[in-house]
N, C-alpha and C positions, 0 to 999 in steps of 0.2 A: 351266076355260076351254078352249075348243076351240083347236086349233092355228091356225086361221084368225084367230081373235080375238087370239091372242097375237102373230101376225105383224102384224096391223093396229095393235095397241097399240105394238109395237116400232117400226114404221115411222112412226107418229105421233110418238112420243117422239124418234126420230132426226130427223124433219123439224123438230120444235119446237126441238131442240138446234141443228140446223143453222141455223135461222132466227135464233136468239139469237146464235149465233156470227157469222152474217153481219152482224147489226146491230152487234155489237161491233166487227167488223172495219171496218165503215163508219164508225163513230165514230172508231176508231183511225186510219183513213185520213184522215178529215177533220181530225183533230188534226195528223197528220203533214204534210198538205198545206197547211193554213191557219194553223198556229201562228205562223209568222214574220210573215205578213201581218197577223194580228190584233194581234200584239205591236207591229209598226210603227205601225199605226193608233192604238193606245192611246198609244204613246210620242209620236206627233206632237202629240197633244193635251196630255198630261201633262208632257212634258219630264223624266220621271223613270223610270228603268228599273225600279226596284223597284215603284213604283205601277203601271207598265204591265204588269209580270208578274202582279201581283195582279188587275188587270182582265182580263188574258188568261185566267187561271185561272177567273175568274167567268164569262167568256163561254163557255168550254167546259163548265162545269158546267150552264149554262143550255141549251147545245146538247144535252147528255146528257139533261136533263130534258124537253126539248121536241123530241126527234128525230122523233116521229111527226107533228108539226105542219108540218114542212118536207117538202113533197110532191115538189118538183122539185130535183134535184141541182144544176142551174144556179143556183138561187136561194140555195144554201148559202153561198157566199162573200160575196155582198152582205149576206145576213142576219147573218153573223158580223161583218162590218165595221160594219154599222149598230149592232149590239148593243155592240160594242167602243167605238164613238164615243159612244154614249149613256151607257154606264157611265163612260167617262173624263170626260165633262162632268159627270155626277153626282158623281164623286169630287172634281172641282175645286170644285163648288158646296159640297159638304160640308166640304172643307178651308177654303174661304173663310169659311163660317159658323163653323167651329171656331176659326179664327184671330181672327175678329171677337169671338167670345165671350171668347177668351183676352185679347185686347187690352182689351176693356171691363172685364174683371175686374181686370187689372193696373192700368188707369187708375183705377178706383174704389178699389182698395186703396191706391194711391199717394196719391190725393186724401184718402182717409180717414186715412191715416197722417200726412200733412202737417197735415191739419185737427186730428187728435188731438194731435199734438205742439204745434201752436200753441195749441190750447185748453187743454192741460195747463199750458203755460207761463203763459198768461193767468190761469188759475185759481190757480196757485201764486203768481203776483204779487199777485193780489187777496187771497188768504189771508194773505200776508205783510203787506199794507197793513192788513187788518182786525186782525191780531194786534198790529201796531205801534200802531194807534189804541186798541185795547182795553187795551193795557198802560199807556197814558197816563191811563186812567180810574182814579181813586183807589179804594182799598178802603174800605168794604164795597160801594160802588156797583157796582164791576165784578162782584163775585160775585153780587150780586142780579140784575144784568142777564143774566149767563150762565145762572144757574139758571132765570130766567123764560123765557129763550129755549129752554131744554131742556124746558119745559112744566110746571114745578113751580108749585104754588099759593102764594099769599102765606104761608099757614100753614106749608107745608113749607119754604119759604125761611127764614122766621123761625126755625123749629126747628133747621134745619141750620146756620144762622149765629149762633144765639143772639142774635137781635135781636127788637125789639118788632114784632109782626105789623102794627100800625097804621102803622108807618113804612116798611114795605116798598114800598108803592105810590109813595111820595115818592122813595125811593132808586132805584127802577127808572126813574122819569121823569127824575131828575137824571142817572142813568147814560146814558140814551139821548141826552140833550141834550149831555153831554160827549163821548160817543162820536161823535156827528154833527159836533161842532165839530172834533175831531181828525181824523176820517176825511174830513170835508168839505174840509179844506184840501188834502190830497194825493189823495184818492180821489173827488172830486166827479164827474169824468168817467167813473168806473167804475160809479157808481150808476145 
């Protein structure tokens, strides 16, 4: 490279470095000048210093990313305040939505737990009534009814209880009638 070219390249890199430093100083100056204003604007909406600081940081991140879109230095402060207010309002909306979701989840969980406790109690009560009525049915009728309810065929019931296969149908019918008689007295409203 010629000496003139090197000087031109050096001067271009120096001007580029100077321009980058100038932009950085402008951002740092904007931060130093407007940080407190942006924080106060956010805090006036949020009423929470920690959230306001988060919003302030987000505002200056956006400023850093959009520095080239702000042409007029006079418009910088209003732009920062507008962005801060919008972000603060969005934060409130997000918190309201999150709180609503949390409240709905807690409400559903409580309702489901109450419902499940009540339904468990009702089921346990009903099971106890069924057992009580079933225990009043005499043998071998009770065993025939239970095995039939479990899906066994008449032949399987007869073999397992050592009974005549032809009488199993009669035993099951009698057992059902007795069960309904005992269960019906105390459990009619549960059926």
